[in-house]
N, C-alpha and C positions, 0 to 999 in steps of 0.2 A: 448834265454828269453822263446823258446813257449817248449824247448827242454827239461829245466829243469820241465816246468809242465807237462809236456806229461809224464814224468817220476816220476814226484811228485802223478800223478794219477794214476801211474798203481802199486808207493807205496799202496795206499792208496786200490785200487780197491782187490791187492793181501791180502792184513792186515783181510778189509773185509771177503777173499775167505774163509781161515785160521783160523778166529774162530769160521765160521757157517759151519764152516766144523768136526771140534771138536763140538762146542756147541750146540743146541739146544737158538736161542736165542731169544726173543722180539725186538719194532723197540726201547724203550725205555734202556734197559742194554745194545743196542747195540752201541745206540744213547753216553751213559756213559762212553764207550770206549774210547769217540773222544772228551769228551768233550770243550779239550780248541779248538777243528774247528769248524767253524762256531758259534761263541760265536749271544747271539743274538737270538737261535733259545732253543726251547723244545729238552729234551736226546730224546723223544720217536721219534719227525719231525728229528734230526739229523739218526734216524736210520734204520727211513722208507728211507730217502733221499738216506744213504749208496743204501740199498738193493735195491735203485727204482736205481743209477746206475751202481751196479754191474747189475742188470737186463739186463740193456742196454748196455754192455763193451759185455757181453755174446753171445745176440741176435748179436748186431755185428757183433762181432767172429765164432761166427753158422754158416753167412754167408756166410765166407771161403773157397775157396777150398780144404785146404790143408784139411783132412781129420782127420787128429791129432786137430790141433785146432777145428773142427766142435765135434768134439768125445768130446774135456777137457768142451769145453761152454756150453753146454749138459747136464755134470753131473753137476758142475757149477750148473746150472739152477736149476737143482731135488733141486738139497742142497740149492740153497733158498729158493723154496719153500715147501719145507718139512721142515725142519731144521729150517728155516729162517719166518714160516710161512706168505709168498708173495706171493701175487694174484696174481701181475704182473705177475711173474718169471712163472706162473701157466699158466696164457693167452699166454704166450709167450709159452713154449710149449706147448701147445696146439696146436699152428699154427703153429709148424719148426715139431710139431707129432703129424698125427692126434687122433689116438688115444691111447693117453698120460689120464690118468685118473684127470679126470679133477679134480679143487683147492677145492672143494667142499668133493667129493667125499673123496679124499687123507687126508686132514682136519680130517673128520667128525669121533666126537672121543677121538680124539687126542691133548689133552690136557699134553702144558712138560710147568715144571713148571718155574713160574718168580720172580726172584733172589728180584726183587726191593719189 
């Protein structure tokens, strides 16, 4: 049962990362893509939660000894911070890479069209 849960979470994280790599997307629009999961939550809550879960998973992966896994995690964190406009991912990046651009500098003036 535990292995099935871990596989399900990995598939969910992979799908969220795939969406974020292709589209700049707000919390509400991302949450809408998973509307059959996490009922009794708004699209915005669901989208924020998905980005936060992925941020936490990538933060964990970035602490691995495997340099390829670490590099992939940092790249995914950049995607979450930029295309997902997600401050927690930018903060994690700032801790992992001290000279990284802050979230405020990164997104200042950058507005992407939300389709909601």
